[in-house]
C-alpha beads as a LAMMPS data file, in Angstrom:
LAMMPS data file: protein, C-alpha beads

230 atoms
229 bonds

1 atom types
1 bond types

-500.0 500.0 xlo xhi
-500.0 500.0 ylo yhi
-500.0 500.0 zlo zhi

Masses

1 110.0

Atoms # bond

1 1 1 19.071 -3.633 19.344
2 1 1 17.065 -0.447 19.765
3 1 1 13.332 -0.475 20.269
4 1 1 11.243 -2.034 17.503
5 1 1 9.124 0.530 15.670
6 1 1 5.812 -0.995 14.679
7 1 1 2.519 -0.158 12.980
8 1 1 -0.894 -1.810 13.164
9 1 1 -2.977 -2.344 10.012
10 1 1 -6.414 -3.392 11.192
11 1 1 -9.951 -2.224 10.417
12 1 1 -11.684 -3.521 13.547
13 1 1 -11.525 -0.924 16.372
14 1 1 -11.645 -3.558 19.123
15 1 1 -8.793 -5.537 17.554
16 1 1 -6.760 -2.316 17.239
17 1 1 -7.325 -1.589 20.938
18 1 1 -6.258 -5.097 21.973
19 1 1 -3.080 -4.916 19.883
20 1 1 -2.241 -1.401 21.045
21 1 1 -2.702 -2.467 24.682
22 1 1 -0.426 -5.482 24.146
23 1 1 2.224 -3.330 22.457
24 1 1 2.132 -0.874 25.373
25 1 1 3.017 -3.710 27.752
26 1 1 6.195 -4.650 25.875
27 1 1 9.153 -2.345 26.701
28 1 1 11.003 -2.939 23.415
29 1 1 8.010 -2.068 21.165
30 1 1 7.232 1.475 19.991
31 1 1 3.880 1.897 18.260
32 1 1 4.223 4.519 15.519
33 1 1 0.758 4.542 13.955
34 1 1 -2.395 2.529 13.328
35 1 1 -4.158 2.259 9.970
36 1 1 -7.649 1.079 9.079
37 1 1 -6.581 -0.076 5.613
38 1 1 -3.462 -1.061 3.691
39 1 1 -3.560 1.868 1.265
40 1 1 -3.121 4.377 4.070
41 1 1 -0.278 2.247 5.402
42 1 1 1.363 2.157 1.954
43 1 1 1.350 5.964 1.830
44 1 1 3.028 6.074 5.245
45 1 1 5.676 3.511 4.299
46 1 1 6.743 5.525 1.275
47 1 1 8.389 8.061 3.593
48 1 1 8.840 6.230 6.884
49 1 1 10.769 3.192 8.061
50 1 1 9.347 0.634 10.465
51 1 1 10.663 -2.628 11.872
52 1 1 7.413 -4.533 12.290
53 1 1 3.843 -4.602 10.941
54 1 1 0.850 -6.232 12.593
55 1 1 -1.252 -6.990 9.527
56 1 1 -4.859 -8.154 9.289
57 1 1 -5.836 -10.083 6.144
58 1 1 -9.448 -9.050 5.538
59 1 1 -9.066 -5.319 5.007
60 1 1 -11.214 -2.894 3.001
61 1 1 -10.060 -1.738 -0.459
62 1 1 -6.774 -3.684 -0.550
63 1 1 -6.499 -7.100 1.130
64 1 1 -3.636 -7.845 3.475
65 1 1 -1.990 -10.546 1.356
66 1 1 -2.167 -8.425 -1.811
67 1 1 -0.589 -5.543 0.093
68 1 1 2.162 -7.784 1.438
69 1 1 2.975 -9.122 -2.044
70 1 1 3.483 -5.606 -3.408
71 1 1 6.143 -4.740 -0.824
72 1 1 9.579 -5.228 -2.321
73 1 1 11.510 -5.065 0.983
74 1 1 8.917 -5.416 3.745
75 1 1 9.696 -5.109 7.453
76 1 1 8.982 -8.026 9.755
77 1 1 5.316 -9.025 9.533
78 1 1 3.043 -10.657 12.090
79 1 1 -0.288 -11.664 10.589
80 1 1 -3.311 -11.199 12.873
81 1 1 -6.478 -12.852 11.600
82 1 1 -9.429 -15.074 12.446
83 1 1 -8.849 -17.175 9.303
84 1 1 -6.377 -20.056 9.592
85 1 1 -6.538 -20.996 5.892
86 1 1 -4.115 -18.220 4.941
87 1 1 -1.283 -19.522 7.114
88 1 1 0.541 -21.276 4.262
89 1 1 0.390 -18.160 2.064
90 1 1 1.687 -16.107 4.961
91 1 1 4.686 -18.266 5.616
92 1 1 5.437 -18.454 1.894
93 1 1 5.786 -14.677 2.136
94 1 1 8.234 -15.074 5.039
95 1 1 6.031 -13.617 7.747
96 1 1 7.510 -13.829 11.227
97 1 1 4.413 -15.293 12.855
98 1 1 0.713 -15.945 12.340
99 1 1 -1.618 -15.070 15.217
100 1 1 -5.136 -16.491 15.134
101 1 1 -7.741 -14.277 16.818
102 1 1 -8.477 -14.235 19.640
103 1 1 -4.916 -14.605 20.983
104 1 1 -3.694 -13.860 24.491
105 1 1 -0.799 -11.688 25.603
106 1 1 1.507 -14.652 26.146
107 1 1 1.115 -15.780 22.527
108 1 1 1.581 -12.179 21.356
109 1 1 4.795 -11.876 23.375
110 1 1 6.160 -15.074 21.818
111 1 1 5.593 -13.611 18.352
112 1 1 7.228 -10.222 18.952
113 1 1 10.168 -11.854 20.733
114 1 1 10.956 -13.626 17.459
115 1 1 11.334 -10.215 15.810
116 1 1 13.614 -8.988 18.586
117 1 1 15.730 -12.134 18.338
118 1 1 16.188 -11.956 14.566
119 1 1 17.099 -8.283 14.740
120 1 1 15.252 -7.138 11.623
121 1 1 16.577 -3.892 10.181
122 1 1 14.046 -1.176 9.368
123 1 1 12.911 -1.143 5.762
124 1 1 10.966 1.261 3.604
125 1 1 8.408 0.478 0.968
126 1 1 10.422 0.456 -2.239
127 1 1 8.602 1.624 -5.322
128 1 1 7.742 -1.110 -7.788
129 1 1 9.625 0.780 -10.504
130 1 1 12.925 -0.193 -8.867
131 1 1 12.307 -3.860 -9.642
132 1 1 9.887 -3.772 -12.577
133 1 1 8.394 -1.292 -15.021
134 1 1 4.910 -2.770 -15.407
135 1 1 1.932 -4.257 -13.595
136 1 1 -0.826 -6.700 -14.486
137 1 1 -4.480 -5.621 -14.224
138 1 1 -7.714 -7.561 -14.464
139 1 1 -9.412 -6.495 -17.710
140 1 1 -12.355 -8.456 -19.126
141 1 1 -11.550 -11.588 -17.108
142 1 1 -7.928 -11.667 -18.162
143 1 1 -4.649 -10.269 -16.866
144 1 1 -3.320 -7.469 -19.041
145 1 1 0.254 -6.238 -18.796
146 1 1 0.447 -2.446 -18.516
147 1 1 3.825 -0.776 -18.996
148 1 1 4.276 2.267 -16.748
149 1 1 5.921 4.096 -19.643
150 1 1 2.757 3.688 -21.747
151 1 1 0.309 5.101 -19.196
152 1 1 -0.882 8.652 -19.902
153 1 1 -3.485 9.087 -17.173
154 1 1 -6.058 7.190 -15.127
155 1 1 -9.652 8.253 -14.568
156 1 1 -12.038 7.090 -11.853
157 1 1 -15.412 5.781 -13.037
158 1 1 -17.224 4.944 -9.790
159 1 1 -16.074 1.451 -8.770
160 1 1 -13.940 1.165 -11.936
161 1 1 -10.906 2.922 -13.331
162 1 1 -10.176 3.725 -16.971
163 1 1 -6.512 3.644 -17.917
164 1 1 -5.489 5.683 -20.939
165 1 1 -2.213 4.562 -22.502
166 1 1 -0.402 5.602 -25.651
167 1 1 -1.710 2.441 -27.330
168 1 1 -5.087 1.499 -25.816
169 1 1 -7.691 2.204 -23.155
170 1 1 -8.473 -0.322 -20.420
171 1 1 -11.210 -0.581 -17.802
172 1 1 -10.564 -2.466 -14.567
173 1 1 -12.675 -2.928 -11.454
174 1 1 -10.701 -1.160 -8.733
175 1 1 -10.501 2.267 -7.129
176 1 1 -8.046 5.067 -7.851
177 1 1 -6.737 4.577 -4.296
178 1 1 -5.904 0.950 -5.059
179 1 1 -4.145 1.691 -8.346
180 1 1 -2.314 4.644 -6.802
181 1 1 -0.837 2.351 -4.162
182 1 1 0.534 0.085 -6.921
183 1 1 2.083 2.851 -9.034
184 1 1 5.596 4.253 -8.473
185 1 1 5.118 7.602 -6.727
186 1 1 8.029 9.193 -8.591
187 1 1 6.281 8.646 -11.948
188 1 1 2.602 9.246 -11.158
189 1 1 0.742 11.995 -9.300
190 1 1 -2.877 12.417 -8.312
191 1 1 -4.023 15.876 -9.459
192 1 1 -7.753 15.422 -8.859
193 1 1 -9.861 13.052 -6.772
194 1 1 -10.731 11.311 -10.050
195 1 1 -7.473 11.608 -12.020
196 1 1 -3.901 10.331 -11.758
197 1 1 -1.393 11.413 -14.405
198 1 1 2.007 10.275 -15.619
199 1 1 4.424 13.111 -14.897
200 1 1 6.562 12.023 -17.858
201 1 1 3.631 12.737 -20.186
202 1 1 3.050 16.340 -19.024
203 1 1 3.296 18.786 -21.924
204 1 1 2.006 21.942 -20.217
205 1 1 -0.207 23.048 -17.347
206 1 1 -1.853 26.003 -15.659
207 1 1 -3.771 26.404 -12.405
208 1 1 -6.789 24.494 -13.715
209 1 1 -5.661 22.034 -16.384
210 1 1 -2.794 19.724 -17.364
211 1 1 -2.006 18.727 -20.937
212 1 1 -0.753 15.130 -21.057
213 1 1 0.002 13.539 -24.410
214 1 1 -2.528 15.788 -26.142
215 1 1 -5.274 15.275 -23.530
216 1 1 -6.604 17.904 -21.109
217 1 1 -7.006 16.726 -17.511
218 1 1 -8.509 18.961 -14.794
219 1 1 -6.639 19.866 -11.605
220 1 1 -8.643 19.677 -8.379
221 1 1 -8.445 22.631 -6.011
222 1 1 -6.952 20.487 -3.255
223 1 1 -4.189 19.253 -5.591
224 1 1 -2.932 22.499 -7.136
225 1 1 0.316 22.405 -5.182
226 1 1 1.193 18.922 -6.503
227 1 1 2.572 20.104 -9.838
228 1 1 4.335 23.072 -8.295
229 1 1 6.187 20.695 -5.972
230 1 1 7.353 18.256 -8.633

Bonds

1 1 1 2
2 1 2 3
3 1 3 4
4 1 4 5
5 1 5 6
6 1 6 7
7 1 7 8
8 1 8 9
9 1 9 10
10 1 10 11
11 1 11 12
12 1 12 13
13 1 13 14
14 1 14 15
15 1 15 16
16 1 16 17
17 1 17 18
18 1 18 19
19 1 19 20
20 1 20 21
21 1 21 22
22 1 22 23
23 1 23 24
24 1 24 25
25 1 25 26
26 1 26 27
27 1 27 28
28 1 28 29
29 1 29 30
30 1 30 31
31 1 31 32
32 1 32 33
33 1 33 34
34 1 34 35
35 1 35 36
36 1 36 37
37 1 37 38
38 1 38 39
39 1 39 40
40 1 40 41
41 1 41 42
42 1 42 43
43 1 43 44
44 1 44 45
45 1 45 46
46 1 46 47
47 1 47 48
48 1 48 49
49 1 49 50
50 1 50 51
51 1 51 52
52 1 52 53
53 1 53 54
54 1 54 55
55 1 55 56
56 1 56 57
57 1 57 58
58 1 58 59
59 1 59 60
60 1 60 61
61 1 61 62
62 1 62 63
63 1 63 64
64 1 64 65
65 1 65 66
66 1 66 67
67 1 67 68
68 1 68 69
69 1 69 70
70 1 70 71
71 1 71 72
72 1 72 73
73 1 73 74
74 1 74 75
75 1 75 76
76 1 76 77
77 1 77 78
78 1 78 79
79 1 79 80
80 1 80 81
81 1 81 82
82 1 82 83
83 1 83 84
84 1 84 85
85 1 85 86
86 1 86 87
87 1 87 88
88 1 88 89
89 1 89 90
90 1 90 91
91 1 91 92
92 1 92 93
93 1 93 94
94 1 94 95
95 1 95 96
96 1 96 97
97 1 97 98
98 1 98 99
99 1 99 100
100 1 100 101
101 1 101 102
102 1 102 103
103 1 103 104
104 1 104 105
105 1 105 106
106 1 106 107
107 1 107 108
108 1 108 109
109 1 109 110
110 1 110 111
111 1 111 112
112 1 112 113
113 1 113 114
114 1 114 115
115 1 115 116
116 1 116 117
117 1 117 118
118 1 118 119
119 1 119 120
120 1 120 121
121 1 121 122
122 1 122 123
123 1 123 124
124 1 124 125
125 1 125 126
126 1 126 127
127 1 127 128
128 1 128 129
129 1 129 130
130 1 130 131
131 1 131 132
132 1 132 133
133 1 133 134
134 1 134 135
135 1 135 136
136 1 136 137
137 1 137 138
138 1 138 139
139 1 139 140
140 1 140 141
141 1 141 142
142 1 142 143
143 1 143 144
144 1 144 145
145 1 145 146
146 1 146 147
147 1 147 148
148 1 148 149
149 1 149 150
150 1 150 151
151 1 151 152
152 1 152 153
153 1 153 154
154 1 154 155
155 1 155 156
156 1 156 157
157 1 157 158
158 1 158 159
159 1 159 160
160 1 160 161
161 1 161 162
162 1 162 163
163 1 163 164
164 1 164 165
165 1 165 166
166 1 166 167
167 1 167 168
168 1 168 169
169 1 169 170
170 1 170 171
171 1 171 172
172 1 172 173
173 1 173 174
174 1 174 175
175 1 175 176
176 1 176 177
177 1 177 178
178 1 178 179
179 1 179 180
180 1 180 181
181 1 181 182
182 1 182 183
183 1 183 184
184 1 184 185
185 1 185 186
186 1 186 187
187 1 187 188
188 1 188 189
189 1 189 190
190 1 190 191
191 1 191 192
192 1 192 193
193 1 193 194
194 1 194 195
195 1 195 196
196 1 196 197
197 1 197 198
198 1 198 199
199 1 199 200
200 1 200 201
201 1 201 202
202 1 202 203
203 1 203 204
204 1 204 205
205 1 205 206
206 1 206 207
207 1 207 208
208 1 208 209
209 1 209 210
210 1 210 211
211 1 211 212
212 1 212 213
213 1 213 214
214 1 214 215
215 1 215 216
216 1 216 217
217 1 217 218
218 1 218 219
219 1 219 220
220 1 220 221
221 1 221 222
222 1 222 223
223 1 223 224
224 1 224 225
225 1 225 226
226 1 226 227
227 1 227 228
228 1 228 229
229 1 229 230
């Protein structure tokens, strides 16, 4: 088996340094990147294959377990956390190992050797649209099913998002970064720091505005190449 390509998803700088130092001591591990949150890692996995993730649980914006559940075909996963109570959830999600902080190099080596032994093939993050065409969001203390085909655009409202569909409008407490990570990238594009649109609903556009299902949505200066590259 060739070297195992791995990434670290961890928001504590000291923990990142410890893991990176351990990885450097193992000849069959190749560290590709480190990420301070799961959303940044999700963006990377859309276009890159890895064999192994070292994943913390308590991450900003999107928690480790929630991130893991949204991966359709995840690579091997080694959980690294100070909280033992999530072990059962981790193993229910078929993680390779569960390292409780602080752990020494010997325990780390035992965990990564399991990955080498099983010979996991590299996987990419597969868009949710390949397995389902909807998601459930928390709206007014209940789970509401949102069909991707119904979504027109999404607007940021501070710590909330407002989802405009062909049928209704919904408000949910999450960021545009969090919802963007859950949406299939081939169907939705961010065109402004505060707006994500459904590309299937585009009727017309110019350098400053997009018409989606009869609504005008502004294009941010930093996102003007997004539509041109569709």
